[in-house]
N, C-alpha and C positions, 0 to 999 in steps of 0.2 A: 504494500500500500504506500502511495506517495505521501511523503511528509508534507503537511500543510503549515505554512509559515506566514505570520503577519509581520509587516514592517510598519512601524508608526513613527512619523516625523512630526515635530511640533508637539511632542507628547506631554510637555509640562504646561501647555496652554489651556485655555478654558475648556475647549472641546476635547483636546488631546488627552488630558488627564482623566476625564470622564470615560473616554473610549478605552483607555488602558484598564481602568477599573472594571469595565464591562468584560473585556476580553479575558482577563485573568480568572473570571468566575464562570466562563463557558468552556465546554470541552472541544470546541471547534479546532483550535490550533495546537499543534505539537510544540511549536516554539513561537514566542512573541519577541521580536527584535524591536527595541525601543531606542531611538536615537536621542541622546541627551548631551547637554554641555557639561553636566556633572551628575554623579550618581544620586538617585533618589532613594533614600533609605526605606520608604514605604513599600517599594517594590522588590526589595532584596530577598524577602521571604518566599517569593513565588518562584518555584524551580523552573517553570517554563519561560520566565522572562529573562532576556539577555539585554542588559543595559549597555549600550555601545556609545562611549564618549566620542562625539563626532565634531569635526571641524568642517563646517559647511563651505568654507572658502577653499577647501581642498578635498572635495568629495571623491575625486579619482584615486586618492591614496587609500581609500577604504574598500578595496576591491572585493574582499570576502564578505562584506556586509550585505550586498545587494540581492542575494538569492532569497526570493520570497514568492508566495502565491498571491497574496493581496497586499497592496501598498496603500496605507492610509496617510494622506498628506494634510496635516493641520497647521502648516506653516503660515504665518502672516504677521504683519506689524502695522504700526501707524507712523505717520510723518513725524510726530513728536518723539516716538521711541527711536525711529531710524535716524533722524537728524537731517535727512535730505531726501529728495525724490529719487536720486541715484541709488542711495542705499536701500530705500524702500523697494525699488524695482528689483534690486539684487535679491532681497529676502523673499519678496512675493512672487517673483517670476523666475529669475535665474536659478535659484536653489531648487524649487519644485521641479522645474523642467529637467535639470541635470539629474536629479534624483530619479525621475521617471525614465529617463534614457538609460541610466545605469541598471535600474531594476528590470526594465524590459529586456535588455541585452542578456540578463541572467535568467530569463524565463518567467518573469512576473506576468500574470494573466489579467489582473484587475487592479486598476488605479482609481482610488477614491479621493476626490479633491474637495476641500472646503473653499469655495469661491465666494461670490457675493451676489445678492439680488441686484439686477441692473448691470451686470458685467457686459461690456460692449467694447470691442476693439476700436470702434469708431467714435466713442464717447469723448466729449470735451472735458469731462471730469477725469482727472488723473487716476484716481482710485478705480473707477469703473473701467477705464481704458486698459490699465495694466492687467486687471482680472480677466478682461475679455481677450487680451493678447495671449495670456497663459492658456486659457481654454482652447483657443485656436491652435496653438503650437502643440499642446498635448494631444489634440484630436488627430494630428498627423503622425503620431508615433506608432500607430498600428496595434494598440492594445485591443484584445478581444472584447474587453469590457472596460469602459471609462465612465465612471459615475461622478457627475459634477453636482455638488450640493451647493445650493444658492440660498442660504437663509437670510431672513431680514435681520432685525436687531437681535443680537445674542444676549440672553439673560443668564446671569450666574455671578458667582463671587470670584472676581479677579484678584490677583496679588497686587496689581497696581491700580491706583484710583484713576478713573476716566470720567471727568465731569460731564462731558457731552453724553456719554452713554447712561450715566446715572440720571441725568435730566430727562433724556428720551424715555428711559424705562419708567420713570415716574409718570410722565404724560401718557405713555402707552397703557398703563394700568387703567386709565380712565377711558381711553379711546378704543382699546382692543375689543370690548363687547360690541362695538358698533361696526367692526370690520367683519362683514359676513359675505357669503357668496364669492363673487370675483375679487373682493377686497381682502379675503382671508389670507392671501399670500403676503400681505403687509404686516400681519400680526407678529410681534416679537416672539421669539421662541427660546426655550431653555436650552442651554448647551448640552445638558444630559439627554434631551430629546433628540438633538442632532446626532449625538454619539450613538444612541440606540438605533436610529434610522440608518446610519452608515454601516453598523454591524449587520442589520437586516439585509441591506443591499449586498454586502459581501456574501451572505448566505445565498441570496437569490442569483447574484452575478448575471445581470441582464446583458444581452448582447449589444455591442455597438456603443455609441455615445449617447448618454441620457442625462438630462438635467432635472433637478428636483428642487422645487420652491418650498417655502416654509409649511404651507398647508399639506403638501404631499409628504413632507418629512414627519409631520404630526401623525399622519395616517400610517406611514411605514413603521414608526416607533411602537405603535400599539397593535400592529398586525401580529399574527401567529405564524410567521414564516418559519418553515423547517429547513434544516440544512440540506443543500443540494448535493 
């Protein structure tokens, strides 16, 4: 029987951490490779977890890392954190794309990406444009399954304080009940819900390139998908 391996990038972020916490309690994967900048003590007790200290500026030096069945990419930053548009592009586009190329070359079959609602390579908005560019470039890599997750505002407890997100979350608690029907895709979504949906997509492994908005992620997270 072929070994099933998960590879998680951006594992200590809002969605990434929830995702790893889900994977370690499921029997799906024989091994879970987690790319980290430093070892996370909470995961050391799980025998199936391999924490791999990774330098994203030199991904080609980690040749033995990239063998995986499913690659979960939860990488992303903000202009404030990155310090410049150039650095943000590197983190949000260059790193995920190179990760996808290396993993595909080693046989990865499914790439699951956290992108953003409104991603559009032709957008005048920098954030939306680079997310759209990444989606386009990933689509050309030939993955049998490419699942692009496009959530609206992510809710959850981050390590760093983001005033804009806190304010939007407060407003959304009032507005969300009004977002029904075609507007449901704009509802904020919990990071844990996105993580559950990504895991369900990995089990399902839909063919080709598929995009999923917040309302679809809500449905997926509560579905009773069985392993394929």
